[in-house]
PyMOL Python script that loads the backbone (N, CA, C, O; Angstrom):
from pymol import cmd

cmd.read_pdbstr("""\
ATOM      1  N   MET A   1      53.823   7.751  18.288  1.00  0.00           N
ATOM      2  CA  MET A   1      54.656   6.920  17.441  1.00  0.00           C
ATOM      3  C   MET A   1      55.378   5.566  18.365  1.00  0.00           C
ATOM      4  O   MET A   1      55.640   4.409  18.037  1.00  0.00           O
ATOM      5  N   ALA A   2      55.529   6.244  19.512  1.00  0.00           N
ATOM      6  CA  ALA A   2      56.353   5.559  20.597  1.00  0.00           C
ATOM      7  C   ALA A   2      55.692   4.353  20.964  1.00  0.00           C
ATOM      8  O   ALA A   2      56.040   3.172  20.939  1.00  0.00           O
ATOM      9  N   ALA A   3      54.440   5.064  21.381  1.00  0.00           N
ATOM     10  CA  ALA A   3      53.226   4.054  21.997  1.00  0.00           C
ATOM     11  C   ALA A   3      53.438   2.120  21.014  1.00  0.00           C
ATOM     12  O   ALA A   3      53.749   0.973  21.335  1.00  0.00           O
ATOM     13  N   LEU A   4      52.905   3.089  19.425  1.00  0.00           N
ATOM     14  CA  LEU A   4      53.198   1.607  18.655  1.00  0.00           C
ATOM     15  C   LEU A   4      54.199   1.376  18.763  1.00  0.00           C
ATOM     16  O   LEU A   4      54.212   0.320  18.132  1.00  0.00           O
ATOM     17  N   TRP A   5      55.660   1.583  19.248  1.00  0.00           N
ATOM     18  CA  TRP A   5      56.933   1.249  18.738  1.00  0.00           C
ATOM     19  C   TRP A   5      56.846   0.227  19.748  1.00  0.00           C
ATOM     20  O   TRP A   5      57.294  -0.891  19.495  1.00  0.00           O
ATOM     21  N   LEU A   6      56.332   0.477  20.844  1.00  0.00           N
ATOM     22  CA  LEU A   6      56.115  -0.534  22.106  1.00  0.00           C
ATOM     23  C   LEU A   6      55.081  -1.384  22.187  1.00  0.00           C
ATOM     24  O   LEU A   6      54.998  -2.114  23.175  1.00  0.00           O
ATOM     25  N   VAL A   7      54.307  -1.425  21.368  1.00  0.00           N
ATOM     26  CA  VAL A   7      53.451  -1.877  21.404  1.00  0.00           C
ATOM     27  C   VAL A   7      53.353  -3.384  20.372  1.00  0.00           C
ATOM     28  O   VAL A   7      52.748  -4.456  20.392  1.00  0.00           O
ATOM     29  N   LEU A   8      54.595  -2.506  19.309  1.00  0.00           N
ATOM     30  CA  LEU A   8      55.254  -3.859  18.355  1.00  0.00           C
ATOM     31  C   LEU A   8      56.357  -5.113  19.059  1.00  0.00           C
ATOM     32  O   LEU A   8      56.581  -6.300  18.818  1.00  0.00           O
ATOM     33  N   ALA A   9      56.873  -4.078  20.059  1.00  0.00           N
ATOM     34  CA  ALA A   9      57.702  -4.671  20.788  1.00  0.00           C
ATOM     35  C   ALA A   9      57.531  -5.910  21.874  1.00  0.00           C
ATOM     36  O   ALA A   9      58.043  -6.997  22.143  1.00  0.00           O
ATOM     37  N   ALA A  10      56.681  -5.202  22.230  1.00  0.00           N
ATOM     38  CA  ALA A  10      55.611  -6.776  23.300  1.00  0.00           C
ATOM     39  C   ALA A  10      55.050  -7.026  22.786  1.00  0.00           C
ATOM     40  O   ALA A  10      54.085  -7.084  23.549  1.00  0.00           O
ATOM     41  N   VAL A  11      54.464  -7.515  21.243  1.00  0.00           N
ATOM     42  CA  VAL A  11      53.859  -8.409  20.605  1.00  0.00           C
ATOM     43  C   VAL A  11      55.044  -9.253  19.949  1.00  0.00           C
ATOM     44  O   VAL A  11      54.887 -10.462  19.776  1.00  0.00           O
ATOM     45  N   ALA A  12      56.347  -8.553  19.550  1.00  0.00           N
ATOM     46  CA  ALA A  12      57.089  -9.665  19.010  1.00  0.00           C
ATOM     47  C   ALA A  12      57.928 -10.582  20.234  1.00  0.00           C
ATOM     48  O   ALA A  12      58.527 -11.617  19.940  1.00  0.00           O
ATOM     49  N   ALA A  13      57.883 -10.133  21.401  1.00  0.00           N
ATOM     50  CA  ALA A  13      58.809 -10.050  22.816  1.00  0.00           C
ATOM     51  C   ALA A  13      57.130 -11.782  23.049  1.00  0.00           C
ATOM     52  O   ALA A  13      57.354 -12.922  23.454  1.00  0.00           O
ATOM     53  N   VAL A  14      56.241 -11.412  22.764  1.00  0.00           N
ATOM     54  CA  VAL A  14      55.594 -12.683  23.489  1.00  0.00           C
ATOM     55  C   VAL A  14      55.553 -13.695  22.267  1.00  0.00           C
ATOM     56  O   VAL A  14      55.495 -14.896  22.531  1.00  0.00           O
ATOM     57  N   ALA A  15      55.582 -13.239  20.827  1.00  0.00           N
ATOM     58  CA  ALA A  15      56.054 -14.154  19.742  1.00  0.00           C
ATOM     59  C   ALA A  15      57.180 -14.945  20.096  1.00  0.00           C
ATOM     60  O   ALA A  15      57.142 -16.171  20.201  1.00  0.00           O
ATOM     61  N   VAL A  16      58.178 -14.239  20.278  1.00  0.00           N
ATOM     62  CA  VAL A  16      59.494 -15.536  20.403  1.00  0.00           C
ATOM     63  C   VAL A  16      59.513 -15.905  21.897  1.00  0.00           C
ATOM     64  O   VAL A  16      60.635 -16.228  22.287  1.00  0.00           O
ATOM     65  N   THR A  17      58.705 -15.930  22.668  1.00  0.00           N
ATOM     66  CA  THR A  17      58.269 -16.792  24.096  1.00  0.00           C
ATOM     67  C   THR A  17      57.714 -17.463  23.859  1.00  0.00           C
ATOM     68  O   THR A  17      57.602 -18.282  24.771  1.00  0.00           O
ATOM     69  N   ALA A  18      56.808 -17.839  22.460  1.00  0.00           N
ATOM     70  CA  ALA A  18      55.857 -18.639  22.324  1.00  0.00           C
ATOM     71  C   ALA A  18      56.473 -19.713  21.632  1.00  0.00           C
ATOM     72  O   ALA A  18      56.273 -20.891  21.928  1.00  0.00           O
ATOM     73  N   VAL A  19      57.249 -19.319  20.679  1.00  0.00           N
ATOM     74  CA  VAL A  19      58.425 -20.302  19.426  1.00  0.00           C
ATOM     75  C   VAL A  19      58.964 -21.119  20.593  1.00  0.00           C
ATOM     76  O   VAL A  19      58.723 -22.316  20.754  1.00  0.00           O
ATOM     77  N   LEU A  20      59.989 -20.087  21.689  1.00  0.00           N
ATOM     78  CA  LEU A  20      60.409 -20.980  22.723  1.00  0.00           C
ATOM     79  C   LEU A  20      60.459 -22.050  23.370  1.00  0.00           C
ATOM     80  O   LEU A  20      61.246 -22.990  23.484  1.00  0.00           O
ATOM     81  N   VAL A  21      58.994 -21.598  23.982  1.00  0.00           N
ATOM     82  CA  VAL A  21      58.017 -22.626  24.919  1.00  0.00           C
ATOM     83  C   VAL A  21      57.722 -24.115  24.138  1.00  0.00           C
ATOM     84  O   VAL A  21      57.766 -25.280  24.535  1.00  0.00           O
ATOM     85  N   ARG A  22      57.373 -23.430  22.716  1.00  0.00           N
ATOM     86  CA  ARG A  22      57.329 -24.751  22.115  1.00  0.00           C
ATOM     87  C   ARG A  22      58.500 -25.324  21.495  1.00  0.00           C
ATOM     88  O   ARG A  22      58.453 -26.430  20.957  1.00  0.00           O
ATOM     89  N   ALA A  23      59.425 -24.706  21.538  1.00  0.00           N
ATOM     90  CA  ALA A  23      60.374 -25.461  21.418  1.00  0.00           C
ATOM     91  C   ALA A  23      61.070 -26.197  22.058  1.00  0.00           C
ATOM     92  O   ALA A  23      61.710 -27.083  21.493  1.00  0.00           O
ATOM     93  N   ARG A  24      61.124 -25.985  23.594  1.00  0.00           N
ATOM     94  CA  ARG A  24      61.279 -26.686  24.909  1.00  0.00           C
ATOM     95  C   ARG A  24      60.358 -27.893  24.566  1.00  0.00           C
ATOM     96  O   ARG A  24      60.631 -28.982  24.062  1.00  0.00           O
ATOM     97  N   PHE A  25      59.031 -27.292  25.051  1.00  0.00           N
ATOM     98  CA  PHE A  25      58.664 -28.266  25.701  1.00  0.00           C
ATOM     99  C   PHE A  25      57.926 -29.307  24.962  1.00  0.00           C
ATOM    100  O   PHE A  25      57.382 -30.165  25.657  1.00  0.00           O
ATOM    101  N   TRP A  26      57.792 -29.400  23.520  1.00  0.00           N
ATOM    102  CA  TRP A  26      57.282 -29.612  22.503  1.00  0.00           C
ATOM    103  C   TRP A  26      58.234 -29.429  21.353  1.00  0.00           C
ATOM    104  O   TRP A  26      58.016 -28.690  20.394  1.00  0.00           O
ATOM    105  N   PRO A  27      59.724 -30.452  21.600  1.00  0.00           N
ATOM    106  CA  PRO A  27      60.400 -29.921  20.546  1.00  0.00           C
ATOM    107  C   PRO A  27      60.121 -31.145  19.181  1.00  0.00           C
ATOM    108  O   PRO A  27      61.063 -31.622  18.548  1.00  0.00           O
ATOM    109  N   TYR A  28      58.970 -31.424  18.973  1.00  0.00           N
ATOM    110  CA  TYR A  28      58.787 -32.718  17.811  1.00  0.00           C
ATOM    111  C   TYR A  28      57.723 -31.785  16.869  1.00  0.00           C
ATOM    112  O   TYR A  28      56.832 -31.112  17.386  1.00  0.00           O
ATOM    113  N   THR A  29      57.923 -31.842  15.625  1.00  0.00           N
ATOM    114  CA  THR A  29      56.939 -31.068  14.741  1.00  0.00           C
ATOM    115  C   THR A  29      56.505 -32.583  13.624  1.00  0.00           C
ATOM    116  O   THR A  29      56.835 -33.769  13.655  1.00  0.00           O
ATOM    117  N   ARG A  30      55.798 -31.919  12.899  1.00  0.00           N
ATOM    118  CA  ARG A  30      55.379 -33.262  11.754  1.00  0.00           C
ATOM    119  C   ARG A  30      56.591 -33.103  11.025  1.00  0.00           C
ATOM    120  O   ARG A  30      57.467 -32.362  11.470  1.00  0.00           O
ATOM    121  N   CYS A  31      56.742 -33.734   9.925  1.00  0.00           N
ATOM    122  CA  CYS A  31      57.784 -33.794   9.101  1.00  0.00           C
ATOM    123  C   CYS A  31      57.048 -32.986   7.817  1.00  0.00           C
ATOM    124  O   CYS A  31      55.955 -33.423   7.456  1.00  0.00           O
ATOM    125  N   PRO A  32      57.474 -32.113   7.294  1.00  0.00           N
ATOM    126  CA  PRO A  32      56.843 -31.107   6.344  1.00  0.00           C
ATOM    127  C   PRO A  32      56.677 -31.725   4.833  1.00  0.00           C
ATOM    128  O   PRO A  32      56.003 -31.105   4.011  1.00  0.00           O
ATOM    129  N   ALA A  33      57.475 -33.284   4.403  1.00  0.00           N
ATOM    130  CA  ALA A  33      58.137 -33.601   3.375  1.00  0.00           C
ATOM    131  C   ALA A  33      56.275 -34.603   3.434  1.00  0.00           C
ATOM    132  O   ALA A  33      55.242 -34.440   2.784  1.00  0.00           O
ATOM    133  N   CYS A  34      56.613 -35.456   4.409  1.00  0.00           N
ATOM    134  CA  CYS A  34      55.124 -36.004   4.033  1.00  0.00           C
ATOM    135  C   CYS A  34      54.327 -35.732   5.157  1.00  0.00           C
ATOM    136  O   CYS A  34      53.818 -36.851   5.105  1.00  0.00           O
ATOM    137  N   ARG A  35      53.924 -35.362   5.863  1.00  0.00           N
ATOM    138  CA  ARG A  35      53.158 -34.797   6.296  1.00  0.00           C
ATOM    139  C   ARG A  35      52.647 -35.572   7.615  1.00  0.00           C
ATOM    140  O   ARG A  35      51.600 -35.308   8.206  1.00  0.00           O
ATOM    141  N   ALA A  36      53.342 -36.326   7.884  1.00  0.00           N
ATOM    142  CA  ALA A  36      53.165 -37.317   8.867  1.00  0.00           C
ATOM    143  C   ALA A  36      52.525 -38.352   8.614  1.00  0.00           C
ATOM    144  O   ALA A  36      51.933 -38.882   9.554  1.00  0.00           O
ATOM    145  N   ARG A  37      52.460 -38.845   7.518  1.00  0.00           N
ATOM    146  CA  ARG A  37      51.849 -40.096   6.997  1.00  0.00           C
ATOM    147  C   ARG A  37      52.449 -41.177   6.817  1.00  0.00           C
ATOM    148  O   ARG A  37      52.894 -41.426   5.697  1.00  0.00           O
ATOM    149  N   LYS A  38      52.574 -41.894   7.659  1.00  0.00           N
ATOM    150  CA  LYS A  38      53.471 -42.632   8.255  1.00  0.00           C
ATOM    151  C   LYS A  38      53.534 -43.970   6.998  1.00  0.00           C
ATOM    152  O   LYS A  38      52.525 -44.646   6.795  1.00  0.00           O
ATOM    153  N   GLY A  39      54.728 -44.199   6.291  1.00  0.00           N
ATOM    154  CA  GLY A  39      55.138 -45.141   5.863  1.00  0.00           C
ATOM    155  C   GLY A  39      55.091 -44.535   4.375  1.00  0.00           C
ATOM    156  O   GLY A  39      55.768 -45.135   3.541  1.00  0.00           O
ATOM    157  N   ARG A  40      54.298 -43.307   3.914  1.00  0.00           N
ATOM    158  CA  ARG A  40      54.287 -43.259   2.580  1.00  0.00           C
ATOM    159  C   ARG A  40      55.276 -41.854   2.169  1.00  0.00           C
ATOM    160  O   ARG A  40      55.622 -40.976   2.959  1.00  0.00           O
ATOM    161  N   GLY A  41      55.464 -41.902   1.332  1.00  0.00           N
ATOM    162  CA  GLY A  41      56.496 -41.206   0.378  1.00  0.00           C
ATOM    163  C   GLY A  41      55.959 -39.658  -0.424  1.00  0.00           C
ATOM    164  O   GLY A  41      54.797 -39.253  -0.414  1.00  0.00           O
ATOM    165  N   ILE A  42      56.955 -39.069  -0.989  1.00  0.00           N
ATOM    166  CA  ILE A  42      55.903 -37.875  -1.263  1.00  0.00           C
ATOM    167  C   ILE A  42      55.461 -38.355  -2.668  1.00  0.00           C
ATOM    168  O   ILE A  42      56.156 -38.817  -3.574  1.00  0.00           O
ATOM    169  N   GLY A  43      54.217 -38.144  -2.619  1.00  0.00           N
ATOM    170  CA  GLY A  43      53.398 -39.048  -4.093  1.00  0.00           C
ATOM    171  C   GLY A  43      53.100 -40.207  -4.306  1.00  0.00           C
ATOM    172  O   GLY A  43      52.939 -40.647  -5.445  1.00  0.00           O
ATOM    173  N   SER A  44      52.974 -40.919  -3.206  1.00  0.00           N
ATOM    174  CA  SER A  44      52.831 -42.416  -3.322  1.00  0.00           C
ATOM    175  C   SER A  44      51.609 -42.679  -3.250  1.00  0.00           C
ATOM    176  O   SER A  44      50.862 -42.020  -2.525  1.00  0.00           O
ATOM    177  N   THR A  45      51.142 -43.807  -4.076  1.00  0.00           N
ATOM    178  CA  THR A  45      49.836 -43.951  -3.647  1.00  0.00           C
ATOM    179  C   THR A  45      49.298 -44.778  -2.601  1.00  0.00           C
ATOM    180  O   THR A  45      50.219 -45.404  -2.079  1.00  0.00           O
ATOM    181  N   ASP A  46      47.999 -45.079  -1.996  1.00  0.00           N
ATOM    182  CA  ASP A  46      48.074 -45.917  -0.893  1.00  0.00           C
ATOM    183  C   ASP A  46      48.330 -47.342  -0.718  1.00  0.00           C
ATOM    184  O   ASP A  46      48.123 -48.008   0.297  1.00  0.00           O
ATOM    185  N   GLN A  47      48.912 -47.808  -2.078  1.00  0.00           N
ATOM    186  CA  GLN A  47      49.168 -49.374  -1.855  1.00  0.00           C
ATOM    187  C   GLN A  47      51.119 -49.270  -1.620  1.00  0.00           C
ATOM    188  O   GLN A  47      51.778 -50.288  -1.414  1.00  0.00           O
ATOM    189  N   ALA A  48      51.828 -47.696  -1.719  1.00  0.00           N
ATOM    190  CA  ALA A  48      52.904 -47.609  -2.273  1.00  0.00           C
ATOM    191  C   ALA A  48      53.562 -47.620  -0.809  1.00  0.00           C
ATOM    192  O   ALA A  48      53.998 -46.472  -0.897  1.00  0.00           O
ATOM    193  N   TYR A  49      53.968 -48.027   0.462  1.00  0.00           N
ATOM    194  CA  TYR A  49      54.867 -48.019   1.646  1.00  0.00           C
ATOM    195  C   TYR A  49      56.108 -48.047   1.431  1.00  0.00           C
ATOM    196  O   TYR A  49      56.779 -49.060   1.237  1.00  0.00           O
ATOM    197  N   ASN A  50      56.507 -46.862   1.455  1.00  0.00           N
ATOM    198  CA  ASN A  50      58.206 -46.558   1.907  1.00  0.00           C
ATOM    199  C   ASN A  50      58.357 -45.441   2.443  1.00  0.00           C
ATOM    200  O   ASN A  50      57.420 -44.642   2.451  1.00  0.00           O
ATOM    201  N   ARG A  51      59.493 -45.159   2.974  1.00  0.00           N
ATOM    202  CA  ARG A  51      59.673 -44.448   3.905  1.00  0.00           C
ATOM    203  C   ARG A  51      60.062 -43.140   3.445  1.00  0.00           C
ATOM    204  O   ARG A  51      60.318 -43.031   2.246  1.00  0.00           O
ATOM    205  N   CYS A  52      60.155 -42.099   4.213  1.00  0.00           N
ATOM    206  CA  CYS A  52      60.075 -40.641   3.891  1.00  0.00           C
ATOM    207  C   CYS A  52      61.971 -40.320   3.633  1.00  0.00           C
ATOM    208  O   CYS A  52      62.897 -40.760   4.316  1.00  0.00           O
ATOM    209  N   ARG A  53      62.011 -39.734   2.843  1.00  0.00           N
ATOM    210  CA  ARG A  53      64.046 -39.338   3.072  1.00  0.00           C
ATOM    211  C   ARG A  53      64.417 -38.592   3.517  1.00  0.00           C
ATOM    212  O   ARG A  53      65.635 -38.413   3.514  1.00  0.00           O
ATOM    213  N   LYS A  54      63.004 -37.209   4.548  1.00  0.00           N
ATOM    214  CA  LYS A  54      63.563 -36.169   5.582  1.00  0.00           C
ATOM    215  C   LYS A  54      63.128 -37.184   6.904  1.00  0.00           C
ATOM    216  O   LYS A  54      63.933 -37.147   7.834  1.00  0.00           O
ATOM    217  N   CYS A  55      62.483 -37.673   7.000  1.00  0.00           N
ATOM    218  CA  CYS A  55      62.432 -38.086   8.416  1.00  0.00           C
ATOM    219  C   CYS A  55      62.234 -39.505   8.802  1.00  0.00           C
ATOM    220  O   CYS A  55      61.452 -39.833   9.694  1.00  0.00           O
ATOM    221  N   GLY A  56      63.110 -40.527   7.969  1.00  0.00           N
ATOM    222  CA  GLY A  56      63.420 -42.138   7.969  1.00  0.00           C
ATOM    223  C   GLY A  56      61.823 -42.430   8.535  1.00  0.00           C
ATOM    224  O   GLY A  56      61.923 -42.867   9.681  1.00  0.00           O
ATOM    225  N   GLY A  57      60.788 -42.361   8.233  1.00  0.00           N
ATOM    226  CA  GLY A  57      59.494 -42.892   8.532  1.00  0.00           C
ATOM    227  C   GLY A  57      58.892 -42.736   9.845  1.00  0.00           C
ATOM    228  O   GLY A  57      57.865 -43.343  10.148  1.00  0.00           O
ATOM    229  N   SER A  58      59.679 -41.700  10.878  1.00  0.00           N
ATOM    230  CA  SER A  58      59.004 -41.645  12.028  1.00  0.00           C
ATOM    231  C   SER A  58      58.175 -40.421  12.194  1.00  0.00           C
ATOM    232  O   SER A  58      57.562 -40.044  13.193  1.00  0.00           O
ATOM    233  N   GLY A  59      58.303 -39.736  10.718  1.00  0.00           N
ATOM    234  CA  GLY A  59      57.010 -38.514  10.778  1.00  0.00           C
ATOM    235  C   GLY A  59      56.877 -37.409  11.585  1.00  0.00           C
ATOM    236  O   GLY A  59      55.860 -36.749  11.800  1.00  0.00           O
ATOM    237  N   GLU A  60      58.400 -37.208  12.170  1.00  0.00           N
ATOM    238  CA  GLU A  60      58.480 -36.487  13.245  1.00  0.00           C
ATOM    239  C   GLU A  60      59.606 -36.167  12.936  1.00  0.00           C
ATOM    240  O   GLU A  60      60.518 -36.944  12.655  1.00  0.00           O
ATOM    241  N   ARG A  61      59.679 -34.160  12.976  1.00  0.00           N
ATOM    242  CA  ARG A  61      61.110 -33.618  12.580  1.00  0.00           C
ATOM    243  C   ARG A  61      61.559 -33.251  14.451  1.00  0.00           C
ATOM    244  O   ARG A  61      60.926 -33.522  15.471  1.00  0.00           O
ATOM    245  N   ILE A  62      62.798 -32.598  14.278  1.00  0.00           N
ATOM    246  CA  ILE A  62      62.690 -31.762  15.577  1.00  0.00           C
ATOM    247  C   ILE A  62      62.596 -30.308  15.059  1.00  0.00           C
ATOM    248  O   ILE A  62      62.960 -30.202  13.888  1.00  0.00           O
ATOM    249  N   ARG A  63      62.223 -29.244  15.612  1.00  0.00           N
ATOM    250  CA  ARG A  63      62.205 -28.239  15.878  1.00  0.00           C
ATOM    251  C   ARG A  63      63.807 -27.759  15.337  1.00  0.00           C
ATOM    252  O   ARG A  63      64.840 -28.429  15.350  1.00  0.00           O
ATOM    253  N   ALA A  64      63.508 -25.860  14.703  1.00  0.00           N
ATOM    254  CA  ALA A  64      64.648 -25.471  14.400  1.00  0.00           C
ATOM    255  C   ALA A  64      65.124 -24.801  15.770  1.00  0.00           C
ATOM    256  O   ALA A  64      66.309 -24.739  16.099  1.00  0.00           O
ATOM    257  N   ALA A  65      63.928 -24.244  16.623  1.00  0.00           N
ATOM    258  CA  ALA A  65      64.543 -23.540  17.694  1.00  0.00           C
ATOM    259  C   ALA A  65      64.622 -24.474  18.675  1.00  0.00           C
ATOM    260  O   ALA A  65      65.024 -23.923  19.699  1.00  0.00           O
ATOM    261  N   ALA A  66      64.383 -25.877  18.873  1.00  0.00           N
ATOM    262  CA  ALA A  66      64.857 -27.262  19.788  1.00  0.00           C
ATOM    263  C   ALA A  66      66.395 -27.404  19.648  1.00  0.00           C
ATOM    264  O   ALA A  66      66.915 -27.896  20.649  1.00  0.00           O
ATOM    265  N   LEU A  67      67.115 -27.136  18.793  1.00  0.00           N
ATOM    266  CA  LEU A  67      68.279 -27.041  18.210  1.00  0.00           C
ATOM    267  C   LEU A  67      69.376 -26.067  18.621  1.00  0.00           C
ATOM    268  O   LEU A  67      70.554 -26.229  18.300  1.00  0.00           O
ATOM    269  N   ILE A  68      68.835 -24.842  19.495  1.00  0.00           N
ATOM    270  CA  ILE A  68      69.464 -23.845  19.712  1.00  0.00           C
ATOM    271  C   ILE A  68      69.880 -23.965  21.010  1.00  0.00           C
ATOM    272  O   ILE A  68      70.482 -22.968  21.408  1.00  0.00           O
ATOM    273  N   TYR A  69      69.757 -24.883  21.831  1.00  0.00           N
ATOM    274  CA  TYR A  69      70.978 -25.389  23.070  1.00  0.00           C
ATOM    275  C   TYR A  69      70.917 -26.311  22.709  1.00  0.00           C
ATOM    276  O   TYR A  69      69.871 -26.747  22.229  1.00  0.00           O
ATOM    277  N   SER A  70      72.546 -27.329  22.828  1.00  0.00           N
ATOM    278  CA  SER A  70      72.433 -28.504  23.490  1.00  0.00           C
ATOM    279  C   SER A  70      71.757 -29.263  23.826  1.00  0.00           C
ATOM    280  O   SER A  70      71.387 -30.157  23.065  1.00  0.00           O
ATOM    281  N   ARG A  71      71.175 -29.137  25.654  1.00  0.00           N
ATOM    282  CA  ARG A  71      70.606 -30.042  26.366  1.00  0.00           C
ATOM    283  C   ARG A  71      69.164 -30.043  26.101  1.00  0.00           C
ATOM    284  O   ARG A  71      68.459 -30.757  26.814  1.00  0.00           O
ATOM    285  N   TRP A  72      68.406 -29.046  24.780  1.00  0.00           N
ATOM    286  CA  TRP A  72      67.173 -29.464  24.249  1.00  0.00           C
ATOM    287  C   TRP A  72      67.584 -30.152  23.558  1.00  0.00           C
ATOM    288  O   TRP A  72      67.164 -31.294  23.747  1.00  0.00           O
ATOM    289  N   ARG A  73      68.567 -30.010  22.405  1.00  0.00           N
ATOM    290  CA  ARG A  73      69.152 -31.030  21.497  1.00  0.00           C
ATOM    291  C   ARG A  73      68.956 -32.539  21.699  1.00  0.00           C
ATOM    292  O   ARG A  73      68.438 -33.427  21.023  1.00  0.00           O
ATOM    293  N   GLU A  74      69.556 -32.487  22.861  1.00  0.00           N
ATOM    294  CA  GLU A  74      70.238 -34.062  23.589  1.00  0.00           C
ATOM    295  C   GLU A  74      68.777 -34.391  24.255  1.00  0.00           C
ATOM    296  O   GLU A  74      68.352 -35.446  23.786  1.00  0.00           O
ATOM    297  N   GLU A  75      67.938 -33.844  25.146  1.00  0.00           N
ATOM    298  CA  GLU A  75      66.586 -34.365  25.562  1.00  0.00           C
ATOM    299  C   GLU A  75      66.075 -34.658  24.376  1.00  0.00           C
ATOM    300  O   GLU A  75      65.900 -35.842  24.088  1.00  0.00           O
ATOM    301  N   ALA A  76      65.790 -33.783  23.601  1.00  0.00           N
ATOM    302  CA  ALA A  76      64.571 -33.979  22.234  1.00  0.00           C
ATOM    303  C   ALA A  76      64.908 -35.386  21.325  1.00  0.00           C
ATOM    304  O   ALA A  76      64.096 -36.035  20.665  1.00  0.00           O
ATOM    305  N   LYS A  77      66.477 -35.666  21.516  1.00  0.00           N
ATOM    306  CA  LYS A  77      66.805 -37.389  20.833  1.00  0.00           C
ATOM    307  C   LYS A  77      66.977 -38.170  21.565  1.00  0.00           C
ATOM    308  O   LYS A  77      67.442 -39.287  21.339  1.00  0.00           O
ATOM    309  N   ARG A  78      66.627 -37.723  22.602  1.00  0.00           N
ATOM    310  CA  ARG A  78      66.202 -39.181  24.070  1.00  0.00           C
ATOM    311  C   ARG A  78      64.700 -39.400  24.083  1.00  0.00           C
ATOM    312  O   ARG A  78      64.261 -40.381  24.684  1.00  0.00           O
ATOM    313  N   ARG A  79      63.775 -38.455  23.388  1.00  0.00           N
ATOM    314  CA  ARG A  79      62.499 -39.453  23.863  1.00  0.00           C
ATOM    315  C   ARG A  79      62.140 -39.851  22.436  1.00  0.00           C
ATOM    316  O   ARG A  79      61.206 -40.625  22.227  1.00  0.00           O
TER     317      ARG A  79
END
""", "prot")
cmd.dss("prot")
cmd.show_as("cartoon", "prot")
cmd.util.cbc("prot")
cmd.orient("prot")
């Protein structure tokens, strides 16, 4: 039983490390609202071009984990 807990702790540590590395080196992810379709809002057709309300038309959002440390946040906003 102790070995199972040790394995679960190792898997959790690897998962947290992966999330933090992605947030540090790749702070942007695609916008969940428009799915990074630049210029198209939710439910718009091919002929309707408007800015997404969530990302402002950039198609990108800063990852939540990238907002943890202020230095990471400022570096992500400068990019």
